[in-house]
C-alpha positions as MATLAB code, in Angstrom:
seq = 'MECKKQTNYGWKKLARYLTATLVLFMTPLFSVNAERLSSNELITSLKSGGYIIYMRHGPTDQTQKDSIKPDFNDCNTQRNISQSGYQELERISQSFRSLEIPVGDVFTSPYCRCVETAKIMFNEYQIEPDLAFSLTKDEQESRYLGNQLYQMMLDSPNNNQNTVFVGHTSNLKEGLGVWPKPESVVVIFKKLNNEIIYQGMIHPSEWPK';
ca = [
     -12.634    8.311   -9.288;
     -11.730   11.120  -11.707;
      -8.442   11.797   -9.884;
      -6.162    9.087  -11.176;
      -2.464    9.835  -12.395;
      -1.016    7.924  -15.452;
       2.669    7.041  -15.397;
       5.146    5.299  -17.324;
       5.147    2.431  -14.769;
       2.523    0.149  -16.626;
       5.379   -0.975  -19.252;
       6.790   -3.156  -16.529;
       4.210   -5.410  -15.921;
       4.835   -7.625  -18.137;
       8.292   -7.984  -16.989;
       6.555   -8.272  -13.175;
       4.252  -10.998  -14.490;
       7.046  -13.065  -15.541;
       9.245  -12.409  -12.619;
       6.240  -13.204  -10.276;
       5.031  -16.288  -12.181;
       9.079  -17.671  -11.468;
       8.929  -16.634   -7.947;
       5.624  -18.986   -7.592;
       8.009  -22.216   -7.892;
      10.818  -20.659   -5.595;
      11.333  -19.792   -1.755;
       8.985  -16.568   -1.030;
      10.775  -13.266   -0.937;
      10.842  -11.387    2.026;
      12.014   -7.910    3.539;
      15.217   -8.009    5.419;
      14.755   -6.611    8.850;
      16.980   -3.567   10.057;
      16.626   -1.799   13.099;
      13.205   -0.577   13.498;
      12.703    2.880   13.923;
      10.276    5.211   16.094;
       7.034    6.783   14.932;
       9.205   10.457   15.322;
      12.251    8.633   13.292;
      10.222    7.464   10.658;
       7.949   10.701    9.894;
      11.476   12.907    9.801;
      12.761    9.974    7.553;
       9.852   10.191    5.192;
       9.972   14.000    4.893;
      13.643   13.450    3.504;
      11.968   11.063    0.659;
      13.492    8.044   -0.847;
      11.041    5.844    1.015;
       8.399    3.254    0.109;
       5.021    3.501    2.223;
       2.386    0.726    2.124;
      -0.620    2.164    3.770;
      -3.612    0.030    4.656;
      -7.048    1.388    3.855;
      -8.722    3.520    6.321;
     -11.002    2.216    8.825;
     -14.516    0.178    7.641;
     -17.845   -0.438    8.561;
     -17.514   -3.682   10.069;
     -21.280   -4.515    9.494;
     -20.680   -4.541    5.320;
     -19.198   -7.698    3.758;
     -17.293   -7.736    0.594;
     -19.553  -10.066   -2.271;
     -18.119  -13.366   -3.256;
     -16.787  -11.587   -6.604;
     -16.868   -8.277   -5.808;
     -17.619   -5.662   -8.375;
     -14.916   -2.803   -8.325;
     -17.557   -0.298  -10.097;
     -20.017   -0.386   -7.371;
     -19.016    0.050   -4.234;
     -22.211   -1.569   -2.927;
     -20.580   -4.818   -3.316;
     -17.564   -4.210   -0.895;
     -17.041   -3.159    2.827;
     -16.282    0.201    2.774;
     -14.977    3.351    4.519;
     -16.942    4.309    7.730;
     -17.824    7.834    8.848;
     -15.084    7.639   11.259;
     -12.879    6.469    8.937;
     -13.336    9.228    6.557;
     -12.275   11.602    9.683;
      -9.391    9.644   10.741;
      -8.217    9.634    6.960;
      -8.592   13.428    6.793;
      -6.559   13.823    9.772;
      -3.797   11.989    8.629;
      -4.218   13.477    5.167;
      -3.695   16.990    7.016;
      -0.392   15.834    9.050;
       1.158   14.570    5.741;
       0.601   18.152    4.172;
       1.870   20.070    7.137;
       4.773   17.808    7.305;
       5.543   18.390    3.820;
       6.114   14.768    3.250;
       6.700   14.528   -0.409;
       4.927   11.720   -2.467;
       5.755   10.762   -6.141;
       3.777    7.902   -7.524;
       0.899    6.478   -5.480;
      -0.779    2.935   -6.586;
      -4.059    1.578   -5.100;
      -6.119   -1.654   -5.111;
      -9.224   -1.251   -7.107;
     -11.445   -2.353   -4.237;
     -13.572    0.987   -3.153;
     -12.057    1.296    0.391;
      -8.259    1.640   -1.124;
      -9.167    3.811   -4.020;
     -10.936    6.677   -1.226;
      -8.297    6.206    0.837;
      -5.759    7.100   -1.840;
      -7.877    9.748   -3.081;
      -8.308   11.343    0.250;
      -5.070   10.757    1.374;
      -2.872   11.633   -1.911;
      -5.612   13.224   -4.705;
      -3.719   11.386   -7.533;
      -3.445    7.749   -7.605;
      -3.261    5.010  -10.120;
      -5.514    1.706   -9.667;
      -3.411   -1.428   -9.789;
      -5.435   -4.472  -10.277;
      -2.345   -6.431   -8.619;
      -2.846   -4.852   -5.556;
      -6.678   -6.392   -4.943;
      -7.317   -8.212   -1.848;
      -5.334  -11.366   -1.693;
      -7.261  -12.854    1.188;
     -10.300  -13.861   -1.142;
      -7.885  -15.677   -3.662;
      -6.537  -19.395   -3.968;
      -3.158  -20.231   -2.520;
      -1.262  -19.798   -5.919;
      -3.081  -16.627   -6.465;
      -2.486  -15.215   -3.135;
       1.128  -15.801   -3.472;
       1.749  -14.375   -6.835;
      -0.158  -11.408   -5.764;
       2.448  -10.940   -2.690;
       5.176  -11.606   -5.111;
       4.061   -8.570   -7.560;
       3.696   -6.242   -4.585;
       7.224   -7.220   -3.590;
       8.577   -6.737   -7.161;
       6.321   -3.349   -7.698;
       8.401   -2.090   -4.616;
      11.901   -3.368   -6.231;
      10.840   -1.203   -9.237;
      10.094    1.604   -7.763;
      12.478    4.534   -8.347;
      15.134    5.838   -6.104;
      14.874    9.622   -6.028;
      13.627   12.442   -3.340;
       9.979   11.441   -3.295;
       8.332    8.572   -1.788;
       6.503    5.911   -3.551;
       3.073    5.170   -1.908;
       1.061    1.772   -2.019;
      -2.501    1.398   -0.731;
      -3.636   -1.934   -0.218;
      -4.788   -4.812    2.091;
      -3.449   -6.668    5.166;
      -2.735  -10.066    3.340;
      -0.962   -8.928    0.422;
       1.907   -7.291    2.433;
       2.122  -10.472    4.753;
       2.438  -12.707    1.553;
       4.855  -10.562   -0.111;
       6.899   -9.116    2.770;
       5.967  -11.284    6.013;
       4.779   -7.934    7.699;
       1.075   -7.753    9.004;
      -0.095   -4.099    8.856;
      -2.611   -3.492   11.603;
      -4.721   -1.594   12.521;
      -6.653    0.199    9.561;
      -5.003    3.369    8.428;
      -1.421    2.199    9.382;
       1.589    3.067    7.552;
       4.123    0.772    7.095;
       7.439    1.908    5.879;
      10.086    0.125    3.882;
      13.824    1.088    1.877;
      14.751   -0.378   -0.966;
      18.815   -1.363   -0.617;
      21.216   -2.985   -2.916;
      18.031   -4.480   -4.797;
      16.488   -5.653   -1.364;
      13.317   -4.170    0.722;
      14.093   -3.790    4.079;
      11.148   -3.004    6.973;
      11.680    0.273    8.718;
       8.822    0.136   10.949;
       5.219    1.279   11.307;
       3.229    4.363   12.074;
      -0.035    3.946   14.277;
      -2.959    6.126   12.926;
      -3.090    7.745   16.278;
       1.041    8.598   16.196;
       0.878   11.270   13.678;
       1.083   14.818   15.070;
      -2.320   16.765   15.371;
];
């Protein structure tokens, strides 16, 4: 896991924490639905940059299970990417490169399946503890992690690159009301007027070969 990219994003963590703690006692935040774009339109849009990408980790070995308290430094305590999952991620990664989709900051859950996804897809990444799998948490912490994700998206820069988050299903559902299926799906958002607007999803099979 030596391919970590350090950014100046960390200083905002305290502000995110305070914001998310306040939101725990408020109405949950959700994305504003816009007219959904087709996969081809989404891919074309990504080439221009300025979007937020939430990618669910690659396909996993369903015979494996996460430990109740997985050790993030020991992948043997977690459900991991399958052999076919590695192949799928390599294929999608090649599509990203051939399409010259600009990628800026990449943040990933500390789970091995997400770190491996970020490494294969983008090479450089930063591990973000608040992207950890929220489904294993109690209701309050799960909601907190969902709100943290929303706030991180709001904090993402407006530029000609795409900001990437690599994570799990429940965090996105909790934070933005979108359930990302199947594994390897890419969900696209746009930040506009301090709101996160859902644009659509790109299924793993929809990337050009």
